[in-house]
C-alpha positions as CSV (number, residue, x, y, z in Angstrom):
1,X,44.0,72.0,-88.0
2,X,41.3,69.6,-89.2
3,X,42.3,66.0,-89.9
4,X,40.3,64.5,-92.7
5,X,39.9,60.9,-93.5
6,X,39.8,60.2,-97.2
7,X,37.6,57.2,-98.0
8,X,38.3,55.1,-101.1
9,X,35.9,55.8,-103.9
10,X,34.1,52.4,-103.5
11,X,33.8,52.6,-99.7
12,X,30.5,53.3,-98.0
13,X,30.0,55.8,-95.2
14,X,29.1,54.5,-91.8
15,X,25.5,55.7,-92.3
16,X,25.2,53.9,-95.7
17,X,26.6,50.7,-94.2
18,X,23.9,50.9,-91.5
19,X,21.2,51.5,-94.0
20,X,22.3,48.5,-96.1
21,X,22.1,46.2,-93.1
22,X,25.9,45.8,-92.5
23,X,27.6,46.2,-89.2
24,X,28.0,49.8,-87.9
25,X,31.5,51.0,-87.1
26,X,32.8,50.9,-83.6
27,X,32.4,54.7,-83.3
28,X,28.7,54.4,-84.2
29,X,28.1,51.7,-81.7
30,X,28.9,54.0,-78.9
31,X,26.0,55.6,-76.9
32,X,27.0,59.2,-77.9
33,X,24.9,60.6,-80.8
34,X,26.7,61.5,-84.0
35,X,25.7,65.2,-83.7
36,X,27.1,65.3,-80.2
37,X,30.5,64.0,-81.4
38,X,30.6,66.8,-84.0
39,X,29.8,69.4,-81.2
40,X,32.5,68.0,-78.9
41,X,35.0,68.1,-81.7
42,X,34.2,71.8,-82.4
43,X,34.3,72.6,-78.7
44,X,37.7,71.0,-78.3
45,X,39.1,73.1,-81.1
46,X,37.7,76.2,-79.5
47,X,39.0,75.3,-76.0
48,X,42.4,74.6,-77.4
49,X,42.6,77.9,-79.2
50,X,42.6,76.3,-82.7
51,X,39.4,78.1,-83.4
52,X,39.1,81.7,-82.0
53,X,36.2,84.1,-81.8
54,X,35.3,85.3,-85.3
55,X,36.9,82.2,-87.0
56,X,34.9,80.3,-89.6
57,X,33.5,76.9,-88.5
58,X,33.4,74.2,-91.1
59,X,30.2,74.2,-93.1
60,X,27.4,71.6,-92.7
61,X,28.5,69.9,-95.9
62,X,32.2,69.8,-94.8
63,X,31.3,68.5,-91.3
64,X,29.1,65.8,-92.8
65,X,31.9,64.6,-95.0
66,X,34.6,64.7,-92.3
67,X,32.4,62.8,-89.8
68,X,30.7,60.5,-92.2
69,X,27.2,61.6,-91.3
70,X,24.2,63.1,-93.1
71,X,23.8,66.7,-93.9
72,X,20.8,66.8,-91.5
73,X,23.0,65.5,-88.6
74,X,25.6,68.1,-89.2
75,X,23.0,70.9,-89.4
76,X,21.5,69.7,-86.1
77,X,24.9,69.9,-84.4
78,X,25.5,73.5,-85.6
79,X,22.0,74.6,-84.7
80,X,22.4,73.4,-81.1
81,X,25.8,75.1,-80.8
82,X,24.2,78.3,-82.1
83,X,21.4,78.0,-79.6
84,X,24.0,77.6,-76.8
85,X,25.9,80.7,-77.9
86,X,29.0,78.8,-79.0
87,X,28.8,79.7,-82.6
88,X,26.9,82.4,-84.7
89,X,25.2,81.6,-88.0
90,X,25.2,84.5,-90.4
91,X,22.9,84.3,-93.3
92,X,24.8,84.0,-96.6
93,X,28.2,84.1,-94.8
94,X,28.5,80.9,-92.9
95,X,29.0,79.9,-89.3
96,X,31.6,81.6,-87.0
97,X,32.9,81.1,-83.4
98,X,30.9,83.4,-81.2
99,X,32.5,85.9,-78.8
100,X,32.5,84.5,-75.3
101,X,29.6,85.6,-73.1
102,X,29.9,87.0,-69.7
103,X,28.1,84.8,-67.1
104,X,26.8,86.3,-63.9
105,X,27.5,83.3,-61.7
106,X,29.6,85.1,-59.1
107,X,29.9,88.5,-57.6
108,X,32.7,89.9,-59.7
109,X,33.6,93.3,-61.0
110,X,33.4,93.7,-64.7
111,X,37.2,93.8,-65.0
112,X,37.3,90.4,-63.2
113,X,34.6,89.0,-65.4
114,X,36.5,90.0,-68.5
115,X,39.8,88.6,-67.2
116,X,38.0,85.3,-66.5
117,X,37.3,85.2,-70.3
118,X,40.8,86.1,-71.3
119,X,39.6,89.6,-72.4
120,X,40.9,93.0,-71.4
121,X,38.2,95.3,-69.9
122,X,38.2,99.0,-70.6
123,X,35.8,101.7,-69.6
124,X,34.8,105.0,-71.2
125,X,33.6,107.4,-68.5
126,X,30.4,109.2,-69.5
127,X,30.1,111.3,-66.3
128,X,31.5,111.4,-62.7
129,X,30.0,113.7,-60.1
130,X,28.6,114.1,-56.6
131,X,24.8,114.3,-56.3
132,X,22.5,115.0,-53.4
133,X,19.0,114.4,-54.6
134,X,18.9,110.7,-55.2
135,X,16.6,110.0,-52.3
136,X,15.6,106.4,-53.3
137,X,19.2,105.3,-53.9
138,X,20.3,106.9,-50.6
139,X,17.6,105.0,-48.8
140,X,18.8,101.7,-50.4
141,X,22.3,102.5,-49.1
142,X,21.0,103.2,-45.7
143,X,21.9,106.9,-45.9
144,X,19.9,110.1,-45.2
145,X,17.8,111.3,-48.1
146,X,20.1,114.2,-49.0
147,X,23.4,112.3,-48.4
148,X,26.2,113.1,-50.8
149,X,26.5,110.3,-53.3
150,X,29.3,109.6,-55.7
151,X,27.9,108.9,-59.1
152,X,29.9,107.2,-61.9
153,X,28.5,106.4,-65.3
154,X,30.7,104.2,-67.6
155,X,30.4,102.4,-70.9
156,X,32.1,99.0,-70.4
157,X,34.1,97.7,-73.3
158,X,35.4,94.2,-74.2
159,X,38.2,95.0,-76.6
160,X,36.8,97.8,-78.7
161,X,33.2,96.7,-78.4
162,X,30.8,98.5,-76.1
163,X,28.9,95.8,-74.2
164,X,27.4,97.5,-71.2
165,X,26.4,100.8,-69.6
166,X,26.7,101.0,-65.8
167,X,25.8,103.7,-63.3
168,X,27.3,103.3,-59.8
169,X,26.4,105.1,-56.5
170,X,28.2,105.2,-53.1
171,X,28.6,107.4,-50.1
172,X,30.9,110.2,-51.3
173,X,31.9,111.1,-47.7
174,X,32.8,107.5,-46.7
175,X,34.7,106.5,-49.9
176,X,36.3,109.7,-51.3
177,X,39.0,107.5,-53.0
178,X,36.4,106.3,-55.5
179,X,35.9,109.9,-56.7
180,X,39.5,110.4,-57.5
181,X,40.5,107.0,-58.9
182,X,41.1,106.6,-62.6
183,X,37.9,104.7,-63.3
184,X,38.5,104.4,-67.0
185,X,41.2,101.8,-66.3
186,X,40.6,100.8,-62.7
187,X,38.1,98.4,-61.1
188,X,35.7,100.0,-58.6
189,X,35.8,96.7,-56.6
190,X,39.6,96.8,-56.4
191,X,39.6,100.4,-55.2
192,X,37.1,99.7,-52.5
193,X,38.9,96.6,-51.3
194,X,42.5,97.9,-51.7
195,X,42.2,101.6,-50.9
196,X,39.0,101.8,-48.7
197,X,39.5,98.6,-46.7
198,X,36.1,97.3,-47.6
199,X,35.6,93.5,-48.1
200,X,32.8,92.9,-50.5
201,X,30.7,89.9,-49.8
202,X,27.4,89.6,-51.6
203,X,24.7,91.4,-53.6
204,X,21.0,91.5,-53.8
205,X,19.9,91.8,-57.4
206,X,16.8,92.8,-59.4
207,X,16.8,91.6,-63.0
208,X,14.5,92.5,-65.8
209,X,14.5,93.4,-69.5
210,X,14.3,96.8,-71.1
211,X,14.8,98.4,-74.5
212,X,17.6,100.8,-75.3
213,X,16.4,104.4,-75.4
214,X,18.1,106.8,-77.8
215,X,20.8,107.8,-75.3
216,X,21.6,104.2,-74.4
217,X,21.6,103.3,-78.1
218,X,24.1,106.0,-78.9
219,X,26.4,105.1,-76.0
220,X,26.4,101.4,-76.9
221,X,26.3,101.8,-80.7
222,X,23.1,99.9,-81.0
223,X,19.8,100.6,-82.8
224,X,17.2,102.3,-80.6
225,X,14.9,99.7,-79.1
226,X,17.5,96.9,-78.9
227,X,16.7,94.5,-75.9
228,X,18.9,95.0,-72.9
229,X,19.3,93.0,-69.7
230,X,18.9,95.4,-66.8
231,X,20.4,94.4,-63.4
232,X,20.1,96.5,-60.3
233,X,22.7,95.4,-57.7
234,X,22.9,96.5,-54.0
235,X,26.3,95.3,-53.0
236,X,27.1,94.5,-49.4
237,X,30.3,94.3,-47.4
238,X,31.4,91.4,-45.2
239,X,29.9,93.4,-42.3
240,X,26.5,93.4,-44.1
241,X,26.8,97.1,-44.8
242,X,25.2,98.3,-48.1
243,X,28.1,99.8,-49.9
244,X,27.5,100.3,-53.6
245,X,24.3,100.5,-55.8
246,X,24.8,99.7,-59.5
247,X,22.3,99.8,-62.3
248,X,23.7,98.0,-65.4
249,X,22.3,97.7,-68.9
250,X,23.9,94.8,-70.7
251,X,23.7,93.7,-74.3
252,X,21.7,90.5,-74.1
253,X,23.6,88.8,-76.9
254,X,26.9,89.1,-74.9
255,X,25.6,88.2,-71.4
256,X,24.1,85.1,-69.9
257,X,22.5,84.7,-66.5
258,X,22.7,81.1,-65.2
259,X,20.5,80.2,-62.2
260,X,20.5,77.0,-60.2
261,X,17.2,76.3,-58.3
262,X,16.7,73.8,-55.6
263,X,13.6,72.1,-54.3
């Protein structure tokens, strides 16, 4: 619910008072810029659940009237929220609360990532097999070139939306439980830890960008050539044993990689 303050017809807005040389209101004397106050008000409504993904955000004109600011200030507030991925601006339709983005800040399985956003993760299995000619991947896992590798290809969904394509490899002889688990509704990480007794600890990652080829585009319901975030993960156990190798192709509009650098 938005609470609006109706000003008398003869009253000036805070900005007009300032331009006419009169005293500014107490709110405008604070150090926080007006556009930031608008952003914080919208963020609070999103965090409290009053505004949900897909809901319409008040227009620039309405925000300007509610907060007693110029149209330019309201536009600046929405532009920055759109840049941060909080809202989406759709030409001719308005501004809407954006779907939450997955942030790769911690080693989590996709099911855990979705749960952290309050979403239910589902998977659609594309293929599941045992392969023996993936020499490079076997080497990454510290296995002989012709080792039997479990291979699982899944489309990952958030709700009904396909957001990622992942291909996972592991030693088929060491972790047979993974081959028989219902991976369309089960977390690979949880099967490893619960059924195989493996404690996952960290991952070495290679990150770059690529374009969706025709097969990826069909699986993710995207136009061919759509930019994707590609992440290759070599996941290690707490005993520093390479356990799983994953190549993931993620829709760039739904995923964010945040990095903290130190000097």
